[in-house]
RODREN-628965 format. One record per residue: x, y negated, z of N, C-alpha, C in turn; residue in three letters. Coordinates in Angstrom, 1 decimal, always signed. Layout:
REM residues N
+--------+--------+--------+--------+--------+--------+--------+--------+--------+------+
:     nx :     ny :     nz :    cax :    cay :    caz :     cx :     cy :     cz : code :
+--------+--------+--------+--------+--------+--------+--------+--------+--------+------+
:      X :      Y :      Z :      X :      Y :      Z :      X :      Y :      Z :  ALA :
...
+--------+--------+--------+--------+--------+--------+--------+--------+--------+------+
//
This chain:
REM residues 113
+--------+--------+--------+--------+--------+--------+--------+--------+--------+------+
:     nx :     ny :     nz :    cax :    cay :    caz :     cx :     cy :     cz : code :
+--------+--------+--------+--------+--------+--------+--------+--------+--------+------+
:  -27.7 :  +40.0 :  -19.8 :  -28.5 :  +39.7 :  -18.7 :  -28.6 :  +38.2 :  -18.6 :  ASP :
:  -29.8 :  +37.8 :  -19.0 :  -30.1 :  +36.4 :  -19.0 :  -30.7 :  +36.0 :  -17.7 :  GLU :
:  -30.2 :  +35.0 :  -17.2 :  -30.7 :  +34.5 :  -15.9 :  -31.7 :  +33.4 :  -16.1 :  SER :
:  -32.6 :  +33.3 :  -15.3 :  -33.6 :  +32.2 :  -15.4 :  -33.1 :  +31.1 :  -14.6 :  THR :
:  -33.1 :  +29.9 :  -15.2 :  -32.5 :  +28.7 :  -14.4 :  -33.4 :  +28.5 :  -13.1 :  PRO :
:  -32.7 :  +28.2 :  -12.1 :  -33.3 :  +28.0 :  -10.8 :  -33.5 :  +26.4 :  -10.7 :  VAL :
:  -34.8 :  +26.0 :  -10.5 :  -35.0 :  +24.6 :  -10.4 :  -34.3 :  +24.0 :   -9.1 :  PRO :
:  -33.7 :  +22.8 :   -9.3 :  -33.1 :  +22.2 :   -8.1 :  -34.1 :  +21.7 :   -7.2 :  SER :
:  -33.8 :  +21.8 :   -5.9 :  -34.8 :  +21.4 :   -4.9 :  -35.1 :  +19.9 :   -5.0 :  PRO :
:  -36.3 :  +19.5 :   -4.8 :  -36.8 :  +18.1 :   -4.8 :  -36.6 :  +17.6 :   -3.4 :  VAL :
:  -36.0 :  +16.4 :   -3.2 :  -35.8 :  +15.9 :   -1.8 :  -37.1 :  +15.6 :   -1.2 :  PRO :
:  -37.3 :  +15.9 :   +0.0 :  -38.5 :  +15.6 :   +0.7 :  -38.4 :  +14.2 :   +1.3 :  THR :
:  -39.4 :  +13.3 :   +1.0 :  -39.3 :  +11.9 :   +1.6 :  -39.3 :  +12.0 :   +3.1 :  PRO :
:  -38.4 :  +11.1 :   +3.6 :  -38.3 :  +11.0 :   +5.1 :  -39.3 :  +10.0 :   +5.6 :  VAL :
:  -40.0 :  +10.4 :   +6.6 :  -41.1 :   +9.6 :   +7.2 :  -40.7 :   +9.3 :   +8.6 :  THR :
:  -41.2 :   +8.2 :   +9.1 :  -41.0 :   +8.0 :  +10.5 :  -42.2 :   +7.4 :  +11.1 :  SER :
:  -42.3 :   +7.3 :  +12.4 :  -43.5 :   +6.9 :  +13.0 :  -43.7 :   +5.4 :  +12.8 :  ALA :
:  -42.6 :   +4.6 :  +12.5 :  -42.8 :   +3.2 :  +12.3 :  -43.2 :   +2.8 :  +10.9 :  ASP :
:  -43.3 :   +3.8 :  +10.0 :  -43.6 :   +3.5 :   +8.6 :  -45.1 :   +2.9 :   +8.5 :  GLU :
:  -45.9 :   +3.2 :   +9.4 :  -47.3 :   +2.7 :   +9.3 :  -47.4 :   +1.2 :   +9.6 :  SER :
:  -46.5 :   +0.7 :  +10.3 :  -46.5 :   -0.8 :  +10.6 :  -45.6 :   -1.5 :   +9.7 :  THR :
:  -46.1 :   -2.3 :   +8.8 :  -45.3 :   -3.1 :   +7.9 :  -44.5 :   -4.2 :   +8.6 :  PRO :
:  -43.3 :   -4.4 :   +8.2 :  -42.4 :   -5.4 :   +8.7 :  -42.5 :   -6.6 :   +7.8 :  VAL :
:  -43.0 :   -7.8 :   +8.3 :  -43.1 :   -8.9 :   +7.5 :  -41.7 :   -9.5 :   +7.0 :  PRO :
:  -41.6 :   -9.9 :   +5.8 :  -40.4 :  -10.5 :   +5.3 :  -40.3 :  -11.9 :   +5.8 :  SER :
:  -39.1 :  -12.4 :   +6.0 :  -39.1 :  -13.8 :   +6.5 :  -39.5 :  -14.8 :   +5.4 :  PRO :
:  -40.3 :  -15.8 :   +5.9 :  -40.8 :  -16.8 :   +4.9 :  -40.0 :  -18.0 :   +5.1 :  VAL :
:  -39.5 :  -18.6 :   +4.0 :  -38.7 :  -19.8 :   +4.2 :  -39.5 :  -21.0 :   +4.7 :  PRO :
:  -38.9 :  -21.8 :   +5.5 :  -39.6 :  -23.0 :   +6.1 :  -39.5 :  -24.1 :   +5.0 :  THR :
:  -40.6 :  -24.7 :   +4.6 :  -40.4 :  -25.8 :   +3.6 :  -39.7 :  -27.0 :   +4.2 :  PRO :
:  -38.9 :  -27.7 :   +3.3 :  -38.2 :  -28.9 :   +3.7 :  -39.2 :  -30.0 :   +3.6 :  VAL :
:  -39.2 :  -30.8 :   +4.7 :  -40.2 :  -31.9 :   +4.7 :  -39.6 :  -33.3 :   +4.6 :  THR :
:  -38.3 :  -33.4 :   +4.9 :  -37.7 :  -34.7 :   +4.7 :  -36.2 :  -34.6 :   +4.4 :  SER :
:  -35.6 :  -35.7 :   +4.0 :  -34.2 :  -35.7 :   +3.6 :  -33.3 :  -35.3 :   +4.8 :  ALA :
:  -33.8 :  -35.6 :   +6.0 :  -33.0 :  -35.3 :   +7.2 :  -32.9 :  -33.8 :   +7.4 :  GLU :
:  -33.9 :  -33.1 :   +7.0 :  -33.9 :  -31.6 :   +7.1 :  -32.8 :  -30.9 :   +6.3 :  ASP :
:  -32.4 :  -31.6 :   +5.3 :  -31.3 :  -31.0 :   +4.4 :  -30.0 :  -31.7 :   +4.6 :  VAL :
:  -29.8 :  -32.4 :   +5.7 :  -28.6 :  -33.1 :   +6.0 :  -28.3 :  -34.4 :   +5.3 :  GLY :
:  -29.3 :  -34.9 :   +4.6 :  -29.1 :  -36.2 :   +3.9 :  -29.9 :  -37.3 :   +4.7 :  GLN :
:  -29.3 :  -38.5 :   +4.7 :  -30.1 :  -39.5 :   +5.3 :  -30.9 :  -40.3 :   +4.2 :  LYS :
:  -32.0 :  -40.9 :   +4.7 :  -32.8 :  -41.7 :   +3.8 :  -32.0 :  -42.9 :   +3.2 :  GLU :
:  -32.4 :  -43.4 :   +2.0 :  -31.7 :  -44.5 :   +1.4 :  -31.8 :  -45.7 :   +2.3 :  ALA :
:  -30.8 :  -46.6 :   +2.3 :  -30.9 :  -47.8 :   +3.0 :  -31.8 :  -48.8 :   +2.3 :  ASN :
:  -32.4 :  -49.7 :   +3.0 :  -33.3 :  -50.7 :   +2.5 :  -32.7 :  -52.1 :   +2.8 :  ALA :
:  -32.3 :  -52.8 :   +1.7 :  -31.7 :  -54.1 :   +1.9 :  -32.7 :  -55.2 :   +1.7 :  CYS :
:  -32.4 :  -56.4 :   +2.1 :  -33.3 :  -57.5 :   +1.8 :  -32.5 :  -58.6 :   +1.2 :  GLN :
:  -33.3 :  -59.6 :   +0.5 :  -32.6 :  -60.7 :   -0.2 :  -33.6 :  -61.8 :   -0.3 :  CYS :
:  -33.2 :  -63.0 :   +0.3 :  -34.0 :  -64.2 :   +0.1 :  -33.6 :  -64.8 :   -1.2 :  ASP :
:  -34.6 :  -65.2 :   -2.0 :  -34.3 :  -65.9 :   -3.2 :  -33.7 :  -65.1 :   -4.3 :  ASN :
:  -34.0 :  -63.8 :   -4.3 :  -33.5 :  -62.9 :   -5.3 :  -34.0 :  -61.4 :   -5.1 :  GLY :
:  -33.3 :  -60.5 :   -5.9 :  -33.7 :  -59.1 :   -5.8 :  -32.7 :  -58.4 :   -4.9 :  GLU :
:  -33.1 :  -57.6 :   -3.9 :  -32.3 :  -56.9 :   -3.0 :  -31.5 :  -55.8 :   -3.7 :  ALA :
:  -30.3 :  -55.5 :   -3.2 :  -29.6 :  -54.4 :   -3.7 :  -30.2 :  -53.1 :   -3.4 :  ALA :
:  -30.1 :  -52.0 :   -4.2 :  -30.6 :  -50.7 :   -3.9 :  -29.6 :  -49.7 :   -4.2 :  THR :
:  -29.9 :  -48.4 :   -3.8 :  -28.9 :  -47.3 :   -4.0 :  -27.6 :  -47.5 :   -3.3 :  GLY :
:  -26.5 :  -47.2 :   -4.0 :  -25.2 :  -47.2 :   -3.4 :  -24.8 :  -48.7 :   -3.1 :  ALA :
:  -25.4 :  -49.7 :   -3.8 :  -25.0 :  -51.1 :   -3.6 :  -25.5 :  -51.6 :   -2.2 :  ALA :
:  -26.6 :  -50.9 :   -1.7 :  -27.1 :  -51.3 :   -0.4 :  -26.4 :  -50.4 :   +0.6 :  CYS :
:  -25.3 :  -51.0 :   +1.2 :  -24.4 :  -50.2 :   +2.0 :  -24.9 :  -50.0 :   +3.5 :  THR :
:  -25.8 :  -50.9 :   +3.9 :  -26.3 :  -50.8 :   +5.3 :  -27.8 :  -51.1 :   +5.4 :  SER :
:  -28.5 :  -50.3 :   +6.1 :  -29.9 :  -50.4 :   +6.2 :  -30.3 :  -51.8 :   +6.9 :  ASP :
:  -31.1 :  -52.6 :   +6.3 :  -31.6 :  -53.8 :   +6.8 :  -30.6 :  -55.0 :   +6.5 :  GLY :
:  -29.5 :  -54.7 :   +5.8 :  -28.6 :  -55.8 :   +5.5 :  -29.1 :  -56.7 :   +4.4 :  ALA :
:  -28.6 :  -58.0 :   +4.4 :  -29.0 :  -58.9 :   +3.4 :  -27.9 :  -58.8 :   +2.3 :  THR :
:  -28.3 :  -58.1 :   +1.2 :  -27.4 :  -57.9 :   +0.1 :  -28.2 :  -58.1 :   -1.2 :  ILE :
:  -27.9 :  -59.1 :   -1.9 :  -28.6 :  -59.4 :   -3.2 :  -27.9 :  -58.8 :   -4.4 :  CYS :
:  -28.7 :  -58.3 :   -5.3 :  -28.2 :  -57.8 :   -6.6 :  -28.3 :  -58.9 :   -7.6 :  ALA :
:  -29.4 :  -59.7 :   -7.7 :  -29.5 :  -60.8 :   -8.6 :  -30.3 :  -61.9 :   -7.9 :  THR :
:  -30.2 :  -63.1 :   -8.4 :  -30.8 :  -64.3 :   -7.8 :  -31.9 :  -64.9 :   -8.7 :  CYS :
:  -32.9 :  -65.5 :   -8.1 :  -33.9 :  -66.2 :   -8.8 :  -33.3 :  -67.5 :   -9.5 :  ASN :
:  -34.1 :  -68.0 :  -10.5 :  -33.6 :  -69.3 :  -11.1 :  -33.4 :  -70.3 :  -10.1 :  ASP :
:  -32.3 :  -71.1 :  -10.2 :  -32.0 :  -72.2 :   -9.3 :  -31.1 :  -71.7 :   -8.2 :  GLY :
:  -30.7 :  -70.4 :   -8.1 :  -29.9 :  -69.8 :   -7.1 :  -28.7 :  -69.1 :   -7.7 :  TYR :
:  -27.6 :  -69.1 :   -7.0 :  -26.4 :  -68.3 :   -7.5 :  -26.0 :  -67.3 :   -6.5 :  THR :
:  -25.4 :  -66.2 :   -6.9 :  -25.0 :  -65.2 :   -6.0 :  -23.6 :  -65.6 :   -5.5 :  LEU :
:  -23.5 :  -65.8 :   -4.2 :  -22.2 :  -66.1 :   -3.6 :  -22.0 :  -65.0 :   -2.5 :  GLU :
:  -21.1 :  -64.1 :   -2.9 :  -20.8 :  -62.9 :   -2.0 :  -22.0 :  -62.0 :   -2.2 :  GLY :
:  -22.8 :  -61.8 :   -1.1 :  -23.9 :  -60.9 :   -1.2 :  -25.3 :  -61.6 :   -1.1 :  ASP :
:  -25.2 :  -63.0 :   -1.0 :  -26.5 :  -63.7 :   -0.8 :  -26.7 :  -64.7 :   -1.9 :  ILE :
:  -27.9 :  -65.1 :   -2.1 :  -28.3 :  -66.1 :   -3.1 :  -28.4 :  -67.5 :   -2.4 :  CYS :
:  -27.6 :  -68.4 :   -2.9 :  -27.6 :  -69.8 :   -2.4 :  -28.1 :  -70.7 :   -3.5 :  LYS :
:  -28.7 :  -71.8 :   -3.1 :  -29.2 :  -72.8 :   -4.0 :  -28.1 :  -73.3 :   -4.9 :  ALA :
:  -28.3 :  -73.3 :   -6.2 :  -27.3 :  -73.7 :   -7.2 :  -27.0 :  -75.2 :   -6.9 :  ALA :
:  -25.7 :  -75.5 :   -7.0 :  -25.3 :  -76.9 :   -6.8 :  -25.7 :  -77.7 :   -8.1 :  LYS :
:  -26.3 :  -78.8 :   -7.9 :  -26.7 :  -79.6 :   -9.0 :  -25.5 :  -80.3 :   -9.6 :  ALA :
:  -25.4 :  -80.3 :  -10.9 :  -24.3 :  -81.0 :  -11.5 :  -24.4 :  -82.5 :  -11.3 :  GLU :
:  -23.2 :  -83.0 :  -11.0 :  -23.2 :  -84.5 :  -10.8 :  -23.4 :  -85.2 :  -12.1 :  GLU :
:  -24.3 :  -86.2 :  -12.1 :  -24.6 :  -86.9 :  -13.3 :  -23.3 :  -87.7 :  -13.7 :  PRO :
:  -23.1 :  -87.9 :  -15.0 :  -21.9 :  -88.6 :  -15.4 :  -21.9 :  -90.0 :  -14.8 :  PRO :
:  -20.8 :  -90.5 :  -14.4 :  -20.7 :  -91.8 :  -13.8 :  -20.8 :  -92.9 :  -14.9 :  GLN :
:  -21.5 :  -93.9 :  -14.5 :  -21.8 :  -95.0 :  -15.4 :  -20.4 :  -95.8 :  -15.6 :  ALA :
:  -20.2 :  -96.2 :  -16.8 :  -19.0 :  -97.0 :  -17.1 :  -19.1 :  -98.4 :  -16.5 :  ASP :
:  -18.0 :  -98.8 :  -16.0 :  -18.0 : -100.2 :  -15.5 :  -18.1 : -101.2 :  -16.6 :  THR :
:  -18.3 : -102.4 :  -16.3 :  -18.4 : -103.4 :  -17.4 :  -17.1 : -103.5 :  -18.2 :  ALA :
:  -16.0 : -103.4 :  -17.5 :  -14.7 : -103.5 :  -18.2 :  -14.5 : -102.3 :  -19.2 :  ALA :
:  -15.0 : -101.1 :  -18.7 :  -14.8 :  -99.9 :  -19.6 :  -15.8 : -100.1 :  -20.8 :  GLU :
:  -17.0 : -100.6 :  -20.6 :  -17.9 : -100.8 :  -21.7 :  -17.3 : -101.8 :  -22.7 :  LYS :
:  -16.8 : -102.9 :  -22.2 :  -16.2 : -103.9 :  -23.1 :  -15.0 : -103.3 :  -23.9 :  ALA :
:  -14.2 : -102.5 :  -23.3 :  -13.1 : -101.9 :  -24.0 :  -13.5 : -100.9 :  -25.1 :  ALA :
:  -14.6 : -100.2 :  -24.8 :  -15.1 :  -99.2 :  -25.8 :  -15.7 : -100.0 :  -27.0 :  LYS :
:  -16.4 : -101.1 :  -26.7 :  -17.1 : -101.8 :  -27.7 :  -16.0 : -102.5 :  -28.6 :  ALA :
:  -15.0 : -103.0 :  -28.0 :  -13.9 : -103.7 :  -28.7 :  -13.2 : -102.7 :  -29.7 :  GLU :
:  -13.0 : -101.5 :  -29.1 :  -12.3 : -100.4 :  -29.9 :  -13.1 : -100.0 :  -31.1 :  LYS :
:  -14.4 :  -99.9 :  -30.9 :  -15.3 :  -99.5 :  -32.0 :  -15.4 : -100.6 :  -33.1 :  ALA :
:  -15.1 : -101.8 :  -32.8 :  -15.2 : -102.9 :  -33.8 :  -13.9 : -103.0 :  -34.6 :  GLU :
:  -12.8 : -102.5 :  -34.0 :  -11.5 : -102.7 :  -34.7 :  -11.5 : -101.8 :  -35.9 :  GLU :
:  -10.9 : -102.3 :  -37.0 :  -10.8 : -101.4 :  -38.2 :   -9.8 : -100.4 :  -38.0 :  PRO :
:  -10.0 :  -99.3 :  -38.6 :   -9.0 :  -98.2 :  -38.4 :   -7.7 :  -98.6 :  -39.0 :  ALA :
:   -6.6 :  -98.1 :  -38.4 :   -5.2 :  -98.5 :  -38.9 :   -4.9 :  -98.2 :  -40.3 :  LYS :
:   -5.6 :  -97.1 :  -40.8 :   -5.3 :  -96.6 :  -42.2 :   -6.1 :  -97.4 :  -43.2 :  ASP :
:   -7.1 :  -98.1 :  -42.8 :   -8.0 :  -98.9 :  -43.7 :   -7.3 : -100.2 :  -44.1 :  GLU :
:   -7.5 : -100.6 :  -45.4 :   -6.9 : -101.8 :  -45.8 :   -8.0 : -102.9 :  -45.9 :  LYS :
:   -7.7 : -104.1 :  -45.5 :   -8.8 : -105.1 :  -45.6 :   -9.2 : -105.5 :  -47.0 :  PRO :
+--------+--------+--------+--------+--------+--------+--------+--------+--------+------+
//
C-alpha cells in the first residue's frame, strides 16, 4: 500500500491594515561642522616677523606663537625678536698696535742670524 506524499501546507502571508502605508526609514543628518562631531576647530595663531605656529603647536586661539622667524629675527620663546647685531671688534689702542708691530719684527727664537 503505497501512500501518496501529502504536500506540506504553504504559510499564508500575514497582512495588516497598516501595510498599505510605508514607514520611512530614518535618514541620517549630515555633519556640517567640526562642532557637530564633538571636535573644536583648529586654533589660529599669529606671529609678527615670522610664520605663525599651526596644528598642535598653536595651543591657544589668537595667541602669538611663532614657528619660524624672518631674516634678521630670532625666535625667543614663542615670539620673533630683532636679532642682536654683533658688536664690531674693538680697535686696538696705540700701545697694542705698537706691541704687535714690534713682535712681528722680532726674529723667531729658533732662527739663527
